[in-house]
C-alpha positions in Angstrom: -111.4 113.1 -139.6 -110.6 109.4 -139.2 -107.0 108.7 -138.8 -105.3 106.9 -142.0 -104.6 103.8 -140.2 -105.5 100.2 -141.2 -106.0 97.9 -138.2 -106.4 94.1 -138.6 -106.6 91.3 -136.2 -104.8 87.9 -136.2 -105.0 86.0 -133.0 -104.0 82.3 -132.3 -100.3 82.5 -133.6 -100.6 80.8 -136.9 -98.8 82.1 -140.1 -100.5 84.5 -142.6 -101.8 82.5 -145.4 -101.1 83.7 -149.0 -104.8 84.8 -149.4 -104.6 87.2 -146.4 -101.1 88.5 -147.8 -102.8 89.3 -151.1 -105.5 91.3 -149.3 -103.0 93.3 -147.3 -101.1 94.0 -150.6 -104.2 95.4 -152.0 -104.4 97.8 -148.9 -100.9 98.9 -149.4 -101.6 99.4 -153.2 -104.7 101.6 -152.7 -103.9 103.4 -149.7 -99.9 103.6 -149.7 -99.8 106.5 -147.2 -101.6 104.7 -144.5 -100.1 102.8 -141.5 -100.9 99.2 -141.2 -101.0 97.7 -137.7 -101.5 93.9 -137.2 -103.1 93.5 -133.6 -102.4 90.0 -131.8 -101.4 88.7 -128.2 -98.4 90.8 -128.4 -100.2 94.1 -128.5 -103.8 93.3 -127.5 -104.6 92.1 -123.8 -107.2 89.7 -123.9 -107.3 89.3 -120.4 -108.6 92.9 -120.2 -111.7 92.0 -122.0 -115.2 90.7 -120.8 -115.6 87.1 -119.7 -117.3 86.2 -123.1 -114.4 87.2 -125.2 -111.7 85.6 -122.7 -113.8 82.2 -123.0 -113.9 82.4 -126.6 -110.2 82.9 -126.6 -109.6 79.9 -124.4 -111.8 77.9 -126.9 -109.8 79.2 -129.9 -112.8 81.2 -131.3 -110.7 83.7 -132.7 -113.4 85.4 -134.9 -115.4 86.3 -131.8 -112.0 88.0 -130.2 -111.7 90.0 -133.3 -115.3 91.0 -133.2 -114.6 92.6 -129.9 -110.9 93.6 -130.4 -111.7 95.6 -133.6 -114.3 97.8 -131.7 -112.0 98.3 -128.8 -109.0 99.1 -131.3 -111.0 101.7 -133.1 -112.7 103.2 -130.2 -109.5 103.7 -128.4 -107.2 104.7 -131.2 -109.6 105.7 -134.2 -108.7 104.5 -137.8 -110.0 101.7 -140.0 -110.5 98.2 -139.5 -110.5 95.6 -142.3 -111.1 91.8 -141.9 -108.2 89.7 -143.5 -110.1 88.6 -146.3 -111.1 92.0 -147.5 -109.5 93.3 -150.7 -109.4 96.8 -151.4 -110.1 98.1 -155.0 -110.1 101.7 -154.3 -108.7 104.6 -151.9 -110.4 105.4 -148.7 -109.3 108.8 -148.3 -112.8 110.5 -149.4 -114.4 108.2 -146.8 -112.2 109.0 -144.1 -112.3 112.7 -144.8 -115.7 113.2 -145.3 -117.1 111.0 -142.1 -116.5 110.7 -138.3 -117.5 107.1 -138.7 -118.7 104.6 -141.4 -120.1 101.0 -141.4 -121.8 99.0 -144.3 -124.7 96.5 -144.7 -123.6 92.9 -145.5 -127.3 92.5 -146.9 -130.6 94.0 -146.6 -131.0 93.2 -142.9 -127.5 93.1 -141.5 -124.6 95.5 -140.6 -121.1 93.9 -140.3 -118.1 95.4 -139.0 -115.9 92.7 -140.5 -116.5 94.1 -143.9 -114.5 97.2 -142.9 -115.4 100.1 -140.9 -113.9 103.3 -139.6 -114.3 106.0 -136.9 -112.8 108.7 -134.9 -111.7 107.9 -131.3 -114.2 107.7 -128.6 -117.3 107.2 -130.8 -120.1 106.7 -128.7 -122.0 104.1 -130.6 -118.9 102.0 -130.8 -118.8 102.4 -127.0 -122.3 100.8 -126.7 -121.4 97.8 -128.9 -118.4 97.0 -126.6 -120.6 97.4 -123.6 -123.0 95.0 -125.1 -120.4 92.3 -124.6 -120.4 92.8 -120.9 -123.4 90.9 -120.1 -123.1 87.9 -122.6 -122.6 84.5 -121.1 -120.5 82.1 -123.3 -122.3 79.1 -124.5 -121.1 76.9 -127.4 -124.5 76.2 -128.3 -125.5 79.7 -128.5 -122.6 81.6 -130.2 -124.5 82.3 -133.5 -126.8 84.9 -131.6 -123.6 86.9 -130.7 -121.4 87.3 -133.9 -120.7 91.1 -134.9 -123.6 91.4 -137.3 -126.1 90.9 -134.5 -124.2 93.1 -132.0 -123.7 95.8 -134.6 -127.1 95.7 -136.1 -128.8 95.5 -132.6 -127.1 98.9 -131.3 -127.6 100.8 -134.6 -131.2 99.7 -134.8 -131.7 101.2 -131.3 -130.5 104.5 -132.9 -132.9 104.5 -135.9 -131.2 102.2 -138.2 -133.6 101.1 -140.9 -133.1 97.6 -142.6 -133.3 98.4 -146.3 -129.8 98.4 -147.5 -129.9 102.2 -147.9 -127.3 105.0 -147.5 -128.1 106.4 -143.9 -126.5 108.5 -141.1 -127.3 107.3 -137.7 -125.8 109.7 -135.2 -122.9 110.7 -137.1 -122.1 107.1 -138.6 -122.6 106.9 -142.2 -124.2 103.7 -143.1 -123.2 102.3 -146.8 -125.2 100.1 -149.0 -123.8 96.7 -150.0 -122.4 98.0 -153.3 -119.7 100.1 -151.3 -118.2 97.4 -148.9 -120.0 94.0 -149.6 -120.7 93.6 -153.6 -120.4 90.0 -153.3 -123.4 88.2 -151.8 -122.2 85.9 -149.2 -124.9 83.3 -150.1 -125.1 83.3 -153.9 -121.5 84.5 -154.7 -122.8 86.9 -157.2 -120.9 90.1 -157.4 -122.3 93.6 -158.4 -119.4 96.1 -158.5 -120.1 99.7 -159.3 -118.2 103.0 -159.3 -119.0 103.2 -155.5 -117.3 100.0 -154.6 -114.4 100.4 -152.1 -113.8 96.7 -151.2 -114.5 93.0 -151.8 -115.3 90.8 -148.6 -114.1 87.2 -150.0 -115.6 85.2 -146.9 -112.7 82.9 -146.9 -112.6 82.7 -143.1 -109.0 82.1 -143.2 -108.8 82.3 -139.4 -110.8 79.3 -138.7 -109.5 75.8 -138.2 -109.4 73.8 -141.4 -112.5 71.7 -140.5 -114.7 74.7 -139.7 -113.6 76.3 -142.8 -114.4 73.5 -144.9 -118.0 73.0 -143.4 -118.5 76.8 -144.1 -117.5 76.8 -147.7 -119.4 73.5 -148.2 -122.5 75.3 -146.8 -121.8 78.4 -149.0 -121.3 76.2 -152.1 -124.9 74.4 -151.4 -126.6 77.8 -151.0 -125.1 79.0 -154.2 -126.4 76.0 -156.2 -129.9 76.6 -154.8 -132.5 79.1 -156.1 -131.9 82.6 -154.6 -135.6 82.7 -153.3 -135.2 79.3 -151.7 -132.1 80.5 -149.9 -133.9 83.7 -148.7 -136.6 81.3 -147.5 -134.4 79.2 -145.5 -132.5 82.2 -143.9 -136.0 83.7 -143.0 -136.9 80.3 -141.1 -133.7 80.4 -139.1 -134.3 84.0 -137.7 
């Protein structure tokens, strides 16, 4: 059984914004008997990480630090990880009681641990994801290639993941369709909440510097104005 512990990361030392506090309140509301642990420089040793993560920390790329830290924390301790812009709308007991591990599709071709994931300690696929960071060289111009969806999806594909947004079990990791953990489309903003939905990823990126956050949200707004098929075409050209 996956431990009833919710972990989140907050590196950089800034104050938690109200949007993050609101999300944490939803965790407390729907999972009142869970322990919630904040991980930051006080209880996570960034110096004991691969060079890529140490360089990301030096350059204040907190999201990349969190990408690695969440995997290491859940691998070593077990439990659940949630991004700070994830709002729970349901209790997680059934998911934790019935699975050794779970992750979810962000869209039809990506798994994203930032949506929320959980595992028992020492999960071997999570260990593989951690090992992937050992060989990555930090390069400011190449960072998009090493976001958590890239790493998560790459490793799961090696174990047989089919990129079709369907329920699958890959080496004891339950893979959930978007309706469970990502009912809000990042590119269109449209929501499709069902009886299976556990949480909503709001994509507020509250950990980013204001300039980067503004650019990201402007990009998302433009994509939401454009027709869905055109957005999909643009995305396919970037791959």
